[in-house]
C-alpha positions in Angstrom: -12.3 1.4 -9.5 -11.4 5.0 -10.5 -8.1 6.7 -9.4 -9.6 8.6 -6.5 -11.3 5.5 -5.0 -8.1 3.6 -5.5 -6.1 6.2 -3.6 -8.6 6.2 -0.7 -8.6 2.5 -0.7 -4.8 2.4 -0.7 -4.5 4.7 2.3 -7.2 2.9 4.2 -5.5 -0.5 3.7 -2.1 0.9 4.7 -3.6 2.3 7.8 -5.4 -0.9 8.5 -2.1 -2.9 8.1 -0.4 -0.6 10.7 -3.3 -1.0 13.1 -3.1 -4.8 12.7 0.6 -4.7 13.4 -0.3 -3.1 16.8 -3.1 -5.6 17.3 -0.9 -8.5 16.5 1.7 -7.1 19.0 -1.1 -6.7 21.7 -2.3 -10.3 21.2 1.1 -11.9 21.0 2.9 -9.9 23.7 0.1 -9.1 26.1 -2.9 -11.4 25.8 -1.2 -14.7 24.9 1.5 -14.5 27.7 -1.2 -13.3 30.1 -2.8 -16.8 29.8 0.2 -18.2 31.7 -0.8 -16.3 34.8 -3.8 -18.5 35.2 -1.8 -21.7 35.0 -0.5 -23.6 38.1 3.2 -23.3 39.0 3.6 -27.0 38.3 2.9 -26.4 34.6 6.3 -24.8 34.1 6.8 -26.1 30.5 3.5 -24.9 29.4 4.0 -21.5 31.0 7.3 -21.2 29.3 5.6 -21.9 26.0 3.0 -19.2 26.5 5.6 -16.6 27.7 8.1 -17.4 24.9 8.4 -14.1 22.9 9.1 -16.0 19.7 5.8 -18.0 20.1 4.0 -14.7 20.9 5.5 -13.2 17.7 4.2 -16.2 15.6 0.7 -15.8 17.2 0.7 -12.1 16.4 1.7 -12.9 12.8 -1.0 -15.5 12.4 -3.7 -13.2 13.9 -2.6 -10.3 11.7 -2.5 -12.4 8.6 -5.9 -14.0 9.2 -7.6 -10.6 9.7 -5.9 -9.1 6.6 -6.8 -12.1 4.4 -10.5 -12.1 5.6 -10.7 -8.3 4.8 -9.4 -8.7 1.3 -11.6 -11.7 0.7 -14.6 -9.6 1.7 -13.3 -6.7 -0.5 -13.1 -9.1 -3.5 -16.8 -10.0 -3.0 -17.9 -6.4 -2.6 -15.9 -5.2 -5.6 -17.4 -8.0 -7.7 -20.9 -7.1 -6.5 -20.5 -3.4 -7.4 -18.6 -4.3 -10.6 -15.5 -2.4 -9.5 -13.2 -5.4 -10.1 -9.7 -4.7 -11.3 -6.9 -7.1 -10.4 -4.4 -4.7 -11.8 -5.4 -2.0 -9.3 -5.4 -4.4 -6.4 -1.9 -5.7 -7.4 -0.6 -2.1 -7.5 -2.2 -1.4 -4.1 -0.7 -4.6 -2.7 2.8 -3.4 -3.8 2.3 0.0 -2.3 1.2 -1.6 1.0 4.4 -3.7 0.9 6.6 -0.7 0.3 4.9 1.3 3.1 5.6 -1.5 5.5 9.1 -2.1 4.2 10.6 1.4 3.9 10.6 2.3 7.6 12.7 -0.8 8.4 15.5 0.5 6.2 16.0 3.4 8.7 16.0 1.2 11.8 19.8 1.4 12.2 19.6 5.2 12.3 17.8 5.0 15.6 20.0 2.5 17.4 20.6 4.8 20.3 17.0 5.9 20.8 15.1 4.0 23.5 11.8 5.5 22.3 12.4 4.4 18.7 13.5 1.0 19.8 10.1 0.5 21.4 8.4 1.9 18.3 10.2 -0.4 15.9 9.9 -3.5 18.1 6.2 -2.8 18.5 5.6 -2.1 14.8 7.4 -5.2 13.6 6.6 -7.5 16.5 4.5 -9.9 14.4 7.6 -10.4 12.1 10.3 -10.7 14.8 10.2 -14.5 14.7 11.7 -14.3 11.2 14.8 -12.4 12.2 17.1 -12.7 15.2 14.5 -12.1 17.9 14.4 -8.3 17.5 11.1 -7.1 18.8 10.4 -10.1 20.9 10.9 -7.8 23.9 9.4 -4.4 23.2 12.1 -2.5 25.3 15.0 -4.8 24.3 18.0 -2.8 23.1 19.9 -3.6 20.0 22.8 -4.7 22.1 20.6 -7.3 23.8 19.6 -9.0 20.6 19.6 -12.8 20.8 19.5 -15.2 17.9 16.2 -16.9 18.6 14.3 -16.5 15.4 14.9 -17.9 12.0 17.8 -15.5 11.6 16.9 -13.5 8.5 18.4 -10.0 8.2 16.0 -7.4 9.7 14.9 -5.8 6.4 14.7 -9.1 4.6 12.5 -10.5 7.4 10.2 -7.5 7.1 10.0 -7.9 3.3 9.4 -11.7 3.4 6.9 -11.5 6.3 4.8 -8.8 4.9 5.2 -10.1 1.4 3.8 -13.5 2.4 0.9 -11.8 4.1 0.0 -9.6 1.2 0.4 -12.4 -1.3 -2.1 -14.4 0.7 -4.4 -11.3 0.6 -4.1 -11.0 -3.1 -4.9 -14.7 -3.5 -7.9 -14.3 -1.2 -9.2 -11.3 -3.2 -9.0 -13.1 -6.6 -10.5 -16.3 -5.2 -13.4 -14.3 -3.6 -14.1 -12.5 -6.9 -14.1 -15.8 -8.9 -16.4 -17.5 -6.4 -18.8 -14.6 -6.4 -18.9 -14.4 -10.2 -19.5 -18.2 -10.4 -22.5 -17.6 -8.2 -23.6 -14.5 -10.2 -22.6 -15.0 -13.9 -24.4 -11.9 -15.0 -21.7 -9.8 -13.3 -18.9 -11.3 -15.4 -20.9 -10.6 -18.6 -21.4 -6.9 -17.5 -17.6 -6.5 -16.8 -16.7 -8.1 -20.1 -19.1 -5.9 -22.0 -17.7 -2.8 -20.3 -14.1 -3.9 -21.3 -15.3 -4.4 -24.9 -16.8 -1.0 -24.9 -13.5 0.6 -23.6 -11.5 -1.3 -26.2 -13.7 -0.1 -29.0 -13.5 3.5 -27.8 -9.7 3.2 -27.7 -9.7 1.8 -31.2 -11.8 4.7 -32.5 -9.7 7.3 -30.8 -6.5 5.8 -32.2 
């Protein structure tokens, strides 16, 4: 994967991660609690479970992670097929994705008084809110209304840990997909190794 393709791929995956944040919020905060409206009033315990914002956040996290992992698994297979495999590039891209997700959380305290930014931050990090003190479990919840319902990690740490786990799983899926595809098509590995040998010999001659 050359530098230009890597740049496009990086921006595409960062954008995808942001979209999946919103999708996870929609599933966890809208679709999942909406199921409770079809339940009888006698099933109060079950309705409470479906409308619990922490449960919704976990559902959003699981959905977001599953889609991300599937996409990276598919990427690994495609990159192997087109002989564009480079775990170094993917690792760098994973780190850049993590930084893109983490950096905005640092400035969250700067917008404590803004109701609009409260909704933006709580929506953006909704799938991770179960890791912290419940922030984001209600999209319009103010910072003064925070309730310790989640695991209790500091906000920025929760974002780093949550997205880090997701992207670590994505990297593992990418590598596993490549290895599985190569096992099924050994000729690809030979071609990649031959290309690496040619690059090494060229570097040796240039030096």
